[in-house]
Backbone as a printed PyTorch tensor [residue, N CA C, xyz], in Angstrom:
tensor([[[  0.8670,  -1.1930,   0.0000],
         [  0.0000,   0.0000,   0.0000],
         [  0.8910,   1.2260,   0.0000]],

        [[  0.6780,   2.1500,  -0.9860],
         [  1.5440,   3.3170,  -1.0510],
         [  1.0600,   4.3870,  -0.0860]],

        [[  1.8340,   5.4680,   0.0200],
         [  1.5350,   6.5280,   0.9750],
         [  0.2260,   7.2200,   0.6960]],

        [[ -0.1220,   7.3450,  -0.6370],
         [ -1.3610,   8.0370,  -0.9610],
         [ -2.5700,   7.2600,  -0.4680]],

        [[ -2.5490,   5.9180,  -0.6120],
         [ -3.6630,   5.0910,  -0.1500],
         [ -3.7680,   5.1400,   1.3610]],

        [[ -2.6320,   5.1350,   2.0490],
         [ -2.6580,   5.2080,   3.5090],
         [ -3.2510,   6.5210,   3.9700]],

        [[ -2.8380,   7.6220,   3.3100],
         [ -3.3740,   8.9260,   3.7040],
         [ -4.8680,   9.0070,   3.4170]],

        [[ -5.2830,   8.3990,   2.2670],
         [ -6.6960,   8.4270,   1.9030],
         [ -7.5310,   7.6410,   2.9210]],

        [[ -7.0130,   6.4540,   3.3110],
         [ -7.7380,   5.6510,   4.2960],
         [ -7.8090,   6.3390,   5.6370]],

        [[ -6.6960,   6.9630,   6.0330],
         [ -6.6930,   7.6870,   7.3090],
         [ -7.6770,   8.8360,   7.2620]],

        [[ -7.7550,   9.5020,   6.0970],
         [ -8.6920,  10.6220,   5.9730],
         [-10.1260,  10.1750,   6.1200]],

        [[-10.4530,   9.0020,   5.5220],
         [-11.8180,   8.5070,   5.6470],
         [-12.1420,   8.1430,   7.0870]],

        [[-11.1520,   7.5030,   7.7710],
         [-11.3800,   7.1550,   9.1730],
         [-11.5660,   8.4010,  10.0090]],

        [[-10.7780,   9.4310,   9.7510],
         [-10.9080,  10.6900,  10.4830],
         [-12.2790,  11.3090,  10.2320]],

        [[-12.7260,  11.2520,   8.9540],
         [-14.0340,  11.8120,   8.6250],
         [-15.1420,  11.1030,   9.3660]],

        [[-15.0460,   9.7540,   9.4450],
         [-16.0670,   9.0030,  10.1770],
         [-16.0330,   9.3460,  11.6560]],

        [[-14.8310,   9.5330,  12.2070],
         [-14.7060,   9.8820,  13.6240],
         [-15.3460,  11.2290,  13.9090]],

        [[-15.0890,  12.2070,  13.0330],
         [-15.6860,  13.5300,  13.2140],
         [-17.1950,  13.4430,  13.1280]],

        [[-17.6980,  12.6610,  12.1530],
         [-19.1460,  12.5140,  12.0040],
         [-19.7530,  11.9000,  13.2500]],

        [[-19.0570,  10.9060,  13.8380],
         [-19.5620,  10.2740,  15.0530],
         [-19.6120,  11.2560,  16.2000]],

        [[-18.5710,  12.0850,  16.3230],
         [-18.5420,  13.0920,  17.3850],
         [-19.6760,  14.0860,  17.2060]],

        [[-19.8900,  14.5370,  15.9560],
         [-20.9570,  15.5000,  15.6960],
         [-22.3190,  14.8870,  15.9680]],

        [[-22.4960,  13.6050,  15.5970],
         [-23.7580,  12.9380,  15.8610],
         [-24.0080,  12.8310,  17.3490]],

        [[-22.9590,  12.4650,  18.1030],
         [-23.0950,  12.3850,  19.5540],
         [-23.4450,  13.7380,  20.1380]],

        [[-22.7880,  14.7880,  19.6780],
         [-23.0870,  16.1340,  20.1680],
         [-24.5090,  16.5130,  19.8440]],

        [[-24.9720,  16.1220,  18.6460],
         [-26.3440,  16.4290,  18.2680],
         [-27.3410,  15.7060,  19.1320]],

        [[-26.9830,  14.4960,  19.5960],
         [-27.8720,  13.7480,  20.4800],
         [-27.9050,  14.3510,  21.8670]],

        [[-26.8030,  14.9360,  22.3070],
         [-26.7280,  15.5040,  23.6490],
         [-27.4320,  16.8450,  23.7290]],

        [[-27.3140,  17.6580,  22.6960],
         [-27.8590,  19.0080,  22.7470],
         [-29.3520,  19.0580,  23.0360]],

        [[-30.2050,  18.1930,  22.4190],
         [-31.6160,  18.2500,  22.7500],
         [-31.8980,  17.9390,  24.2010]],

        [[-31.0650,  17.0600,  24.8310],
         [-31.2710,  16.7550,  26.2370],
         [-31.0860,  17.9960,  27.0860]],

        [[-30.0510,  18.7800,  26.8000],
         [-29.8280,  20.0060,  27.5500],
         [-30.9760,  20.9750,  27.3310]],

        [[-31.5780,  20.9390,  26.1360],
         [-32.6790,  21.8370,  25.8390],
         [-33.9480,  21.4950,  26.5860]],

        [[-34.0060,  20.2780,  27.2110],
         [-35.1880,  19.8780,  27.9620],
         [-35.2900,  20.6070,  29.2910]],

        [[-34.2350,  21.2400,  29.7450],
         [-34.2270,  21.9350,  31.0310],
         [-34.6550,  23.3810,  30.8090]],

        [[-35.8360,  23.7760,  31.2960],
         [-36.3050,  25.1450,  31.0690],
         [-35.5260,  26.1430,  31.9060]],

        [[-35.4420,  27.3550,  31.4250],
         [-34.7270,  28.4090,  32.1330],
         [-35.6410,  29.0790,  33.1560]],

        [[-35.1820,  29.1510,  34.4050],
         [-35.8950,  29.9000,  35.4260],
         [-37.1080,  29.2270,  36.0180]],

        [[-37.3870,  27.9950,  35.6380],
         [-38.5090,  27.2650,  36.2220],
         [-38.2060,  25.7730,  36.1900]],

        [[-39.0240,  25.0040,  36.8890],
         [-38.7860,  23.5710,  36.9890],
         [-39.2570,  22.8410,  35.7430]],

        [[-38.7020,  21.6690,  35.5130],
         [-39.2120,  20.7800,  34.4710],
         [-40.6470,  20.4050,  34.8290]],

        [[-41.5690,  20.5660,  33.8900],
         [-42.9730,  20.2440,  34.1370],
         [-43.7580,  21.3350,  34.8150]],

        [[-43.1200,  22.4670,  35.1200],
         [-43.8080,  23.5760,  35.8000],
         [-44.3230,  24.5530,  34.7440]],

        [[-45.4310,  24.1990,  34.1030],
         [-46.0290,  25.0290,  33.0640],
         [-47.2520,  25.7230,  33.6440]],

        [[-47.1480,  27.0270,  33.8600],
         [-48.2470,  27.7780,  34.4590],
         [-48.9060,  28.7420,  33.4830]],

        [[-48.3370,  28.8660,  32.2870],
         [-48.8540,  29.7920,  31.2860],
         [-49.0900,  29.0190,  30.0030]],

        [[-50.2730,  29.1750,  29.4080],
         [-50.5880,  28.4430,  28.1870],
         [-49.6240,  28.7790,  27.0660]],

        [[-49.0110,  29.9700,  27.1240],
         [-48.0500,  30.3610,  26.0900],
         [-46.7890,  29.5150,  26.1540]],

        [[-46.5050,  28.9400,  27.3490],
         [-45.3120,  28.1090,  27.5160],
         [-45.5780,  26.6410,  27.2010]],

        [[-46.8450,  26.2760,  27.0460],
         [-47.1850,  24.8750,  26.8370],
         [-46.7000,  24.4000,  25.4720]],

        [[-46.2220,  23.1620,  25.4410],
         [-45.7420,  22.5620,  24.2020],
         [-46.8710,  21.7330,  23.6030]],

        [[-47.2190,  21.9970,  22.3510],
         [-48.3200,  21.2920,  21.7000],
         [-47.8790,  19.8870,  21.2880]],

        [[-48.4840,  18.8580,  21.8970],
         [-48.2430,  17.4810,  21.4890],
         [-49.3910,  16.6280,  21.9940]],

        [[-49.4100,  15.3640,  21.5980],
         [-50.5360,  14.4980,  21.9170],
         [-50.5170,  14.0100,  23.3510]],

        [[-49.3900,  14.1220,  24.0210],
         [-49.3000,  13.6720,  25.3960],
         [-48.9390,  12.1990,  25.4990]],

        [[-48.5790,  11.7940,  26.7110],
         [-48.1810,  10.4170,  26.9780],
         [-49.4200,   9.5830,  27.2610]],

        [[-49.5210,   8.4200,  26.6360],
         [-50.6060,   7.4960,  26.9450],
         [-50.4640,   7.0570,  28.3960]],

        [[-51.5590,   7.0980,  29.1360],
         [-51.4640,   6.8100,  30.5730],
         [-50.9810,   5.3960,  30.8580]],

        [[-51.2840,   4.4610,  29.9780],
         [-50.7830,   3.1050,  30.1870],
         [-49.2640,   3.0400,  30.0580]],

        [[-48.6760,   4.0530,  29.4350],
         [-47.2230,   4.1090,  29.2710],
         [-46.5630,   5.0710,  30.2550]],

        [[-47.3620,   5.6400,  31.1660],
         [-46.8320,   6.6530,  32.0790],
         [-46.3580,   5.9640,  33.3610]],

        [[-45.0480,   5.8160,  33.4740],
         [-44.4480,   5.2130,  34.6670],
         [-44.0850,   6.3230,  35.6540]],

        [[-44.5790,   6.1650,  36.8810],
         [-44.4190,   7.1820,  37.9150],
         [-43.5380,   6.6320,  39.0290]],

        [[-42.3970,   7.2550,  39.2560],
         [-41.5670,   6.8770,  40.3870],
         [-42.1310,   7.4570,  41.6720]],

        [[-42.2720,   6.6300,  42.6910],
         [-42.8050,   7.0680,  43.9830],
         [-41.7660,   6.7720,  45.0560]],

        [[-41.2790,   7.8250,  45.7140],
         [-40.3520,   7.6700,  46.8360],
         [-41.1660,   7.7910,  48.1090]],

        [[-41.3730,   6.6740,  48.7850],
         [-42.2370,   6.6530,  49.9540],
         [-41.5930,   7.2720,  51.1760]],

        [[-42.4440,   7.7850,  52.0690],
         [-41.9830,   8.3410,  53.3320],
         [-41.9420,   7.2780,  54.4130]],

        [[-41.1590,   7.5270,  55.4660],
         [-41.0260,   6.5550,  56.5530],
         [-41.4460,   7.1240,  57.8960]],

        [[-42.0420,   8.3190,  57.8900],
         [-42.5070,   8.9120,  59.1380],
         [-43.7920,   8.2170,  59.5880]],

        [[-44.1550,   8.3620,  60.8940],
         [-45.4050,   7.7670,  61.3670],
         [-46.5930,   8.2360,  60.5220]],

        [[-47.3960,   7.3030,  60.0840],
         [-48.5500,   7.6280,  59.2570],
         [-48.2750,   7.5990,  57.7710]],

        [[-46.9970,   7.5820,  57.3730],
         [-46.6740,   7.6150,  55.9460],
         [-47.0050,   6.3100,  55.2310]],

        [[-47.0730,   5.2000,  55.9660],
         [-47.4300,   3.9340,  55.3200],
         [-48.7790,   4.0520,  54.6250]],

        [[-49.7270,   4.7120,  55.3000],
         [-51.0540,   4.8890,  54.7150],
         [-50.9970,   5.8230,  53.5140]],

        [[-50.1990,   6.8930,  53.6370],
         [-50.0330,   7.8290,  52.5190],
         [-49.4230,   7.1050,  51.3200]],

        [[-48.3510,   6.3450,  51.5650],
         [-47.6940,   5.6110,  50.4860],
         [-48.6720,   4.6750,  49.7780]],

        [[-49.4100,   3.9260,  50.5870],
         [-50.3460,   2.9500,  50.0150],
         [-51.4270,   3.6420,  49.1950]],

        [[-51.9920,   4.7150,  49.7260],
         [-53.0710,   5.4050,  49.0200],
         [-52.5690,   6.0560,  47.7320]],

        [[-51.3530,   6.5810,  47.7560],
         [-50.7730,   7.1480,  46.5390],
         [-50.6810,   6.0990,  45.4340]],

        [[-50.0960,   4.9530,  45.7690],
         [-49.8960,   3.8970,  44.7720],
         [-51.2340,   3.3570,  44.2800]],

        [[-52.1840,   3.1560,  45.1930],
         [-53.4990,   2.6500,  44.7910],
         [-54.2090,   3.6280,  43.8610]],

        [[-54.1400,   4.9220,  44.1870],
         [-54.7990,   5.9220,  43.3480],
         [-54.1740,   5.9720,  41.9590]],

        [[-52.8580,   5.8130,  41.8800],
         [-52.2010,   5.7840,  40.5650],
         [-52.6280,   4.5580,  39.7730]],

        [[-52.6910,   3.4030,  40.4360],
         [-53.1570,   2.1850,  39.7710],
         [-54.5710,   2.3730,  39.2280]],

        [[-55.4340,   2.9550,  40.0490],
         [-56.8240,   3.1510,  39.6440],
         [-56.9560,   4.1580,  38.5090]],

        [[-55.9580,   5.0270,  38.3570],
         [-55.9600,   5.9970,  37.2700],
         [-55.2320,   5.5100,  36.0330]],

        [[-54.9580,   4.1880,  35.9600],
         [-54.3130,   3.5610,  34.8000],
         [-52.8620,   3.9850,  34.6130]],

        [[-52.2170,   4.4460,  35.6840],
         [-50.7940,   4.7630,  35.6250],
         [-49.9900,   3.5500,  36.0900]],

        [[-48.6740,   3.6460,  35.9770],
         [-47.7810,   2.5580,  36.3790],
         [-46.8280,   3.0480,  37.4670]],

        [[-47.2300,   2.9400,  38.7430],
         [-46.3390,   3.4000,  39.8130],
         [-45.1770,   2.4400,  40.0420]],

        [[-43.9980,   3.0210,  40.2730],
         [-42.8010,   2.2590,  40.6380],
         [-42.4050,   2.7460,  42.0240]],

        [[-42.7130,   1.9680,  43.0480],
         [-42.5520,   2.4170,  44.4380],
         [-41.2120,   1.9670,  45.0110]],

        [[-40.5180,   2.9130,  45.6590],
         [-39.2910,   2.6120,  46.3900],
         [-39.4200,   3.1740,  47.8000]],

        [[-39.1440,   2.3500,  48.7940],
         [-39.2050,   2.7820,  50.1870],
         [-37.8350,   3.2530,  50.6410]],

        [[-37.8210,   4.2640,  51.5120],
         [-36.5430,   4.7870,  52.0090],
         [-36.0610,   4.0360,  53.2360]],

        [[-36.9900,   3.4030,  53.9770],
         [-36.6700,   2.6660,  55.2010],
         [-36.0290,   3.5410,  56.2720]],

        [[-36.1720,   4.8540,  56.1450],
         [-35.6590,   5.7620,  57.1590],
         [-34.1580,   5.9350,  57.1480]],

        [[-33.4590,   5.3590,  56.1630],
         [-32.0040,   5.4850,  56.0960],
         [-31.6080,   6.9160,  55.7420]],

        [[-30.4820,   7.3630,  56.2990],
         [-29.9670,   8.6880,  55.9590],
         [-29.6120,   8.7140,  54.4770]],

        [[-30.2030,   9.6400,  53.7680],
         [-29.9520,   9.7500,  52.3380],
         [-30.6520,   8.6990,  51.5070]],

        [[-31.4690,   7.8560,  52.1450],
         [-32.1330,   6.7750,  51.4180],
         [-33.0890,   7.2770,  50.3600]],

        [[-33.8110,   8.3550,  50.6600],
         [-34.7540,   8.8850,  49.6770],
         [-34.0260,   9.4900,  48.4820]],

        [[-32.9230,  10.1670,  48.7510],
         [-32.1420,  10.7410,  47.6530],
         [-31.5740,   9.6330,  46.7580]],

        [[-31.1380,   8.5300,  47.3710],
         [-30.6450,   7.3950,  46.5870],
         [-31.7680,   6.7830,  45.7610]],

        [[-32.9750,   6.7860,  46.3280],
         [-34.1210,   6.2540,  45.5890],
         [-34.4100,   7.0910,  44.3530]],

        [[-34.2500,   8.4100,  44.4570],
         [-34.4400,   9.2800,  43.2950],
         [-33.4440,   8.9120,  42.2000]],

        [[-32.1770,   8.7270,  42.5820],
         [-31.1530,   8.3530,  41.6040],
         [-31.4880,   7.0200,  40.9430]],

        [[-32.0050,   6.0790,  41.7320],
         [-32.3920,   4.7730,  41.1900],
         [-33.5300,   4.9230,  40.1850]],

        [[-34.5120,   5.7500,  40.5090],
         [-35.6580,   5.9270,  39.6160],
         [-35.2600,   6.5860,  38.3010]],

        [[-34.2490,   7.4340,  38.3380],
         [-33.7860,   8.0700,  37.1040],
         [-33.2210,   7.0410,  36.1240]],

        [[-32.7930,   5.8850,  36.6480],
         [-32.2740,   4.8180,  35.7940],
         [-33.3910,   3.9230,  35.2670]],

        [[-34.6230,   4.1450,  35.7180],
         [-35.7270,   3.2390,  35.3730],
         [-36.6880,   3.8290,  34.3430]],

        [[-36.3250,   4.9210,  33.7260],
         [-37.1160,   5.4960,  32.6370],
         [-38.5120,   5.9250,  33.0770]],

        [[-38.6320,   6.4340,  34.3140],
         [-39.9200,   6.9750,  34.7360],
         [-40.1160,   8.3440,  34.0980]],

        [[-41.3740,   8.7690,  33.9950],
         [-41.6920,  10.0530,  33.3730],
         [-41.8180,  11.1800,  34.3900]],

        [[-42.0540,  10.8390,  35.6500],
         [-42.2120,  11.8260,  36.7140],
         [-41.9220,  11.1210,  38.0320]],

        [[-41.4470,  11.8770,  39.0240],
         [-41.1330,  11.3100,  40.3400],
         [-41.9320,  12.0440,  41.4050]],

        [[-42.6230,  11.2830,  42.2530],
         [-43.3990,  11.8310,  43.3690],
         [-42.6910,  11.4550,  44.6650]],

        [[-42.4760,  12.4490,  45.5360],
         [-41.7110,  12.2300,  46.7660],
         [-42.5410,  12.6040,  47.9890]],

        [[-42.6330,  11.6800,  48.9420],
         [-43.1650,  11.9830,  50.2750],
         [-41.9360,  12.1730,  51.1590]],

        [[-41.4600,  13.4010,  51.2400],
         [-40.1460,  13.6670,  51.8340],
         [-40.1450,  13.4600,  53.3460]],

        [[-39.1350,  12.7100,  53.8320],
         [-38.9650,  12.5220,  55.2720],
         [-38.4410,  13.7840,  55.9430]],

        [[-37.6070,  14.5250,  55.2310],
         [-37.0200,  15.7470,  55.7810],
         [-36.9330,  16.7880,  54.6810]],

        [[-36.8630,  18.0500,  55.0820],
         [-36.9210,  19.1440,  54.1080],
         [-35.5670,  19.4540,  53.4870]],

        [[-34.4760,  19.0900,  54.1460],
         [-33.1480,  19.5040,  53.6820],
         [-32.4210,  18.3680,  52.9590]],

        [[-31.3520,  18.7420,  52.2460],
         [-30.4950,  17.7620,  51.5990],
         [-30.9700,  17.2900,  50.2380]],

        [[-31.8140,  18.0850,  49.5820],
         [-32.4040,  17.6500,  48.3220],
         [-31.7640,  18.2650,  47.0840]],

        [[-30.8720,  19.2370,  47.2490],
         [-30.3780,  19.9850,  46.0930],
         [-29.7380,  19.0820,  45.0350]],

        [[-28.8780,  18.1630,  45.4600],
         [-28.1620,  17.3270,  44.4920],
         [-29.1070,  16.3610,  43.7840]],

        [[-29.9350,  15.6400,  44.5530],
         [-30.8180,  14.6320,  43.9560],
         [-31.8250,  15.2660,  43.0060]],

        [[-32.4470,  16.3650,  43.4320],
         [-33.4380,  17.0090,  42.5710],
         [-32.7710,  17.7250,  41.4070]],

        [[-31.5400,  18.1950,  41.6150],
         [-30.7930,  18.7970,  40.5160],
         [-30.4960,  17.7780,  39.4260]],

        [[-30.1960,  16.5350,  39.8230],
         [-29.9450,  15.4850,  38.8360],
         [-31.2160,  15.1530,  38.0640]],

        [[-32.3540,  15.1300,  38.7630],
         [-33.6280,  14.8920,  38.0720],
         [-33.9080,  16.0110,  37.0790]],

        [[-33.6230,  17.2330,  37.4780],
         [-33.8310,  18.3820,  36.5850],
         [-32.9730,  18.2590,  35.3300]],

        [[-31.6950,  17.9210,  35.5110],
         [-30.8040,  17.7930,  34.3640],
         [-31.2210,  16.6420,  33.4500]],

        [[-31.8690,  15.6330,  34.0250],
         [-32.3510,  14.5060,  33.2270],
         [-33.6700,  14.8200,  32.5320]],

        [[-34.2630,  15.9790,  32.8420],
         [-35.5270,  16.3590,  32.2180],
         [-36.7320,  15.6600,  32.8100]],

        [[-36.6190,  15.1820,  34.0620],
         [-37.7100,  14.4690,  34.7210],
         [-38.3570,  15.3840,  35.7590]],

        [[-39.6620,  15.6670,  35.6330],
         [-40.3240,  16.5170,  36.6240],
         [-40.4550,  15.8150,  37.9700]],

        [[-40.4200,  16.6110,  39.0370],
         [-40.5230,  16.1080,  40.4060],
         [-41.7270,  16.7510,  41.0780]],

        [[-42.4590,  15.9510,  41.8450],
         [-43.6120,  16.4260,  42.6130],
         [-43.3650,  16.1310,  44.0830]],

        [[-43.6290,  17.1110,  44.9430],
         [-43.5450,  16.9210,  46.3910],
         [-44.9490,  16.6820,  46.9220]],

        [[-45.1930,  15.4870,  47.4720],
         [-46.5140,  15.1350,  47.9820],
         [-46.6090,  15.5170,  49.4510]],

        [[-47.3890,  16.5670,  49.7340],
         [-47.5030,  17.0880,  51.0990],
         [-46.1290,  17.2570,  51.7340]],

        [[-45.1950,  17.7750,  50.9780],
         [-43.8160,  17.9410,  51.4330],
         [-43.2900,  19.2960,  50.9950]],

        [[-42.2580,  19.7500,  51.6720],
         [-41.5590,  20.9750,  51.2870],
         [-40.0620,  20.7040,  51.3160]],

        [[-39.3020,  21.5600,  50.6300],
         [-37.8520,  21.4620,  50.6980],
         [-37.2850,  22.7980,  51.1580]],

        [[-36.1180,  22.7370,  51.7940],
         [-35.4300,  23.9280,  52.2830],
         [-33.9820,  23.8880,  51.8060]],

        [[-33.4890,  24.9550,  51.1280],
         [-34.2440,  26.1470,  50.7330],
         [-35.2700,  25.8110,  49.6560]],

        [[-36.2970,  26.6350,  49.5390],
         [-37.4040,  26.3640,  48.6270],
         [-37.0420,  26.8140,  47.2130]],

        [[-36.1680,  26.0370,  46.5750],
         [-35.7630,  26.3150,  45.1960],
         [-36.8370,  25.7560,  44.2660]],

        [[-37.6910,  26.6270,  43.7460],
         [-38.8380,  26.1740,  42.9720],
         [-38.4830,  25.7290,  41.5610]],

        [[-37.2040,  25.8390,  41.1890],
         [-36.7890,  25.2740,  39.9010],
         [-36.5210,  23.7750,  40.0150]],

        [[-36.5710,  23.2280,  41.2340],
         [-36.2600,  21.8190,  41.4380],
         [-37.4940,  20.9260,  41.4710]],

        [[-38.6900,  21.4950,  41.5460],
         [-39.8890,  20.6580,  41.5550],
         [-41.0040,  21.3320,  40.7630]],

        [[-41.7930,  20.5070,  40.0840],
         [-42.8460,  21.0170,  39.2030],
         [-44.0590,  21.4870,  39.9780]],

        [[-44.3750,  20.7980,  41.0810],
         [-45.5750,  21.1440,  41.8520],
         [-45.4960,  20.4970,  43.2240]],

        [[-46.2980,  21.0470,  44.1280],
         [-46.5410,  20.3990,  45.4200],
         [-47.9830,  19.9190,  45.4240]],

        [[-48.1830,  18.6510,  45.7740],
         [-49.5260,  18.0870,  45.8570],
         [-50.0540,  18.2340,  47.2760]],

        [[-51.1910,  18.9060,  47.4010],
         [-51.9260,  18.9820,  48.6620],
         [-52.9200,  17.8310,  48.6320]],

        [[-52.6050,  16.7470,  49.3600],
         [-53.3780,  15.5170,  49.2650],
         [-54.7030,  15.6390,  49.9980]],

        [[-55.7620,  15.3030,  49.3010],
         [-57.1120,  15.4300,  49.8380],
         [-57.7500,  14.0550,  49.9290]],

        [[-57.9890,  13.6110,  51.1510],
         [-58.7090,  12.3660,  51.3490],
         [-59.1560,  12.3010,  52.7900]],

        [[-60.3730,  11.9180,  53.0220],
         [-60.8770,  11.7710,  54.3850],
         [-60.2850,  10.5150,  55.0080]],

        [[-59.8910,  10.6450,  56.2610],
         [-59.4270,   9.4910,  57.0040],
         [-58.0340,   9.0270,  56.6600]],

        [[-57.2040,   9.9060,  56.1210],
         [-55.8210,   9.5290,  55.8140],
         [-55.0000,   9.6770,  57.0870]],

        [[-54.6950,   8.5810,  57.7450],
         [-54.0750,   8.6060,  59.0660],
         [-52.7200,   9.2760,  59.0360]],

        [[-52.4890,  10.1520,  60.0160],
         [-51.1800,  10.7620,  60.1750],
         [-50.8810,  11.8660,  59.2030]],

        [[-51.8300,  12.2180,  58.3440],
         [-51.5800,  13.2350,  57.3300],
         [-52.3560,  14.4890,  57.6750]],

        [[-51.6380,  15.5320,  58.1220],
         [-52.2920,  16.7580,  58.5630],
         [-53.0420,  17.4380,  57.4390]],

        [[-52.6740,  17.1540,  56.1890],
         [-53.3210,  17.7950,  55.0510],
         [-54.4450,  16.9470,  54.4770]],

        [[-54.8290,  15.8850,  55.1570],
         [-55.8760,  15.0270,  54.6360],
         [-57.2480,  15.6090,  54.8600]],

        [[-57.5460,  16.7230,  54.2420],
         [-58.8200,  17.3990,  54.4030],
         [-59.7920,  16.9790,  53.3190]],

        [[-61.0700,  17.2250,  53.5730],
         [-62.0780,  16.9730,  52.5550],
         [-61.8790,  17.9390,  51.4030]],

        [[-62.2260,  17.4930,  50.1960],
         [-61.9740,  18.3060,  49.0060],
         [-62.7210,  19.6250,  49.0500]],

        [[-63.8950,  19.6560,  49.7110],
         [-64.6670,  20.9020,  49.7030],
         [-64.0530,  21.9660,  50.6040]],

        [[-62.9980,  21.6200,  51.3690],
         [-62.3120,  22.5990,  52.2050],
         [-61.0900,  23.1890,  51.5100]],

        [[-60.7340,  22.6410,  50.3570],
         [-59.5380,  23.0960,  49.6590],
         [-59.8540,  24.3040,  48.7920]],

        [[-58.8810,  25.1980,  48.6780],
         [-59.0230,  26.3540,  47.8060],
         [-58.4160,  26.0410,  46.4480]],

        [[-59.0600,  26.5060,  45.3950],
         [-58.5490,  26.2840,  44.0510],
         [-59.0540,  24.9910,  43.4490]],

        [[-58.5410,  24.6890,  42.2550],
         [-59.0040,  23.5270,  41.5000],
         [-58.5020,  22.2300,  42.1220]],

        [[-59.3420,  21.1960,  42.0460],
         [-58.9980,  19.8820,  42.5790],
         [-58.8910,  18.8730,  41.4400]],

        [[-57.8720,  17.9990,  41.5080],
         [-57.6030,  17.0250,  40.4510],
         [-57.5990,  15.6150,  41.0340]],

        [[-57.9430,  14.6410,  40.2040],
         [-57.5540,  13.2770,  40.5110],
         [-56.0540,  13.1670,  40.2380]],

        [[-55.3950,  12.2630,  40.9470],
         [-53.9380,  12.2280,  40.8570],
         [-53.4530,  11.8720,  39.4500]],

        [[-54.1820,  10.9980,  38.7420],
         [-53.7580,  10.6480,  37.3820],
         [-53.8350,  11.8540,  36.4590]],

        [[-54.8800,  12.6650,  36.6120],
         [-55.0120,  13.8760,  35.7980],
         [-53.8990,  14.8660,  36.1190]],

        [[-53.6150,  15.0320,  37.4110],
         [-52.5880,  15.9910,  37.8260],
         [-51.2230,  15.6010,  37.2690]],

        [[-50.8680,  14.3240,  37.3750],
         [-49.5630,  13.8750,  36.8890],
         [-49.4850,  13.9400,  35.3630]],

        [[-50.5760,  13.6060,  34.6890],
         [-50.5830,  13.6960,  33.2240],
         [-50.4050,  15.1410,  32.7720]],

        [[-51.0350,  16.0840,  33.4670],
         [-50.8730,  17.4990,  33.1240],
         [-49.4170,  17.9390,  33.2430]],

        [[-48.7600,  17.4810,  34.3020],
         [-47.3590,  17.8580,  34.5170],
         [-46.4700,  17.2710,  33.4250]],

        [[-46.6430,  15.9970,  33.1350],
         [-45.8160,  15.3400,  32.1190],
         [-46.0830,  15.9170,  30.7310]],

        [[-47.3420,  16.2760,  30.4620],
         [-47.7260,  16.7570,  29.1290],
         [-47.5960,  18.2690,  28.9660]],

        [[-47.0330,  18.9660,  29.9540],
         [-46.8520,  20.4160,  29.8800],
         [-48.1730,  21.1690,  29.7750]],

        [[-49.2080,  20.6520,  30.4190],
         [-50.4780,  21.3730,  30.4960],
         [-50.3760,  22.3720,  31.6450]],

        [[-50.7960,  23.6260,  31.4510],
         [-50.6750,  24.6210,  32.5260],
         [-51.3620,  24.1650,  33.8180]],

        [[-50.6950,  24.4060,  34.9480],
         [-51.2190,  24.0100,  36.2570],
         [-50.6020,  24.9050,  37.3120]],

        [[-51.1710,  24.9000,  38.4930],
         [-50.6450,  25.6900,  39.5910],
         [-49.4190,  25.0450,  40.2130]],

        [[-48.6710,  25.8420,  40.9590],
         [-47.5050,  25.3040,  41.6630],
         [-47.9440,  24.4060,  42.8120]],

        [[-49.0770,  24.7300,  43.4270],
         [-49.6790,  23.8750,  44.4500],
         [-50.9860,  23.3400,  43.8760]],

        [[-51.1430,  22.0240,  43.8850],
         [-52.3190,  21.3930,  43.2910],
         [-53.0400,  20.5550,  44.3390]],

        [[-54.3450,  20.7370,  44.4580],
         [-55.1640,  19.8960,  45.3220],
         [-55.4220,  18.5760,  44.6000]],

        [[-55.0790,  17.4640,  45.2510],
         [-55.1260,  16.1650,  44.5790],
         [-55.9010,  15.1690,  45.4290]],

        [[-56.8580,  14.5150,  44.7840],
         [-57.6930,  13.5260,  45.4730],
         [-57.0560,  12.1430,  45.4040]],

        [[-57.0850,  11.4420,  46.5350],
         [-56.6150,  10.0560,  46.5960],
         [-57.8120,   9.1440,  46.8180]],

        [[-58.7020,   9.1370,  45.8520],
         [-59.8950,   8.2900,  45.8870],
         [-60.0240,   7.6420,  44.5200]],

        [[-60.8160,   6.5640,  44.4070],
         [-60.9720,   5.9220,  43.0970],
         [-61.4470,   6.9050,  42.0430]],

        [[-60.7310,   6.9660,  40.9270],
         [-61.0510,   7.9330,  39.8780],
         [-62.2740,   7.5250,  39.0800]],

        [[-62.4940,   6.2360,  38.9420],
         [-63.5410,   5.7790,  38.0240],
         [-64.7950,   5.3260,  38.7590]],

        [[-64.9540,   5.7520,  40.0250],
         [-66.1440,   5.3410,  40.7830],
         [-67.3520,   6.1380,  40.3500]]])
């Protein structure tokens, strides 16, 4: 093989390498574009910001649920998962077991499972910046179920769910729906709105009762 053929072959290999790099860069750029500026992923409060599309089929909507371990949270966890099942969603439940950092690790685990949204019953208000920041960078909206975070960085979560259900043990926010201010949603509707970029409030009243009764 003479020098010209070697140079020609090397040039073709270099061209393919450059094309591969450009293709990889092109694949990465849209992911970065999924992170909105100045607001959380899934936090669409203005119809002008809504993205027009058909939305996710609910049978294909996998919801990561990070359960709480405080007294009374077992009932909250169970009712959340049951309500999602009844709304034709696919909940993926992970328990924290009260371990330090266990809930944050559960968020990281759910990001590997291709869920469309993550719902958290937070055991504590602090220590969430890294875990929720990773969810934000992955383009996955986060919902705090009767929970708050400190500091209250509202770019890290799409909404807070004010859970409405009579007789929810241990849940101070378990009020009847007629006592709540603002619009009330079934949980499947609320989560679908967040995933589909339908405008919604930062705080949403959410019912944990059978949707199809």
